[in-house]
C-alpha positions, 0 to 999 in steps of 0.5 A: 529504486526499491521494488515490493515483491509481496503485500498482505492486507491486514487489520487497521489499515495497515499493509505487510510489504516485503521488498525485493532485497528481502526487507519486511515491515508493516505499514499503516496507510491510514493517514493517507486515507479519507480526502478526496478519491481516497475516501472510498478506501475507508471502505475495508472492503475497497482498502483490500483491492491494493495490489502491486504495480508494474514498478514495485509500488503499490496501487488501488483500483481507483488510481491511488498509488504509493511509491515503494521508496516513500514505503521503505521510509514509513 
């Protein structure tokens, strides 16, 4: 399983991520935001509250998360 070890929030709902194996990439997560409980993440101050989960994925305070394996495919 892939694991994210570092993240940085960028402009335009993009996140730079670094995987445990050294792969680095920038992912635009805007396509996943705006419906249901993800709507509040369109507020950039809320969007910036992303963190790395213990399992190596990324998650926000409201429970929205994205699997590291999926992020690697984007």
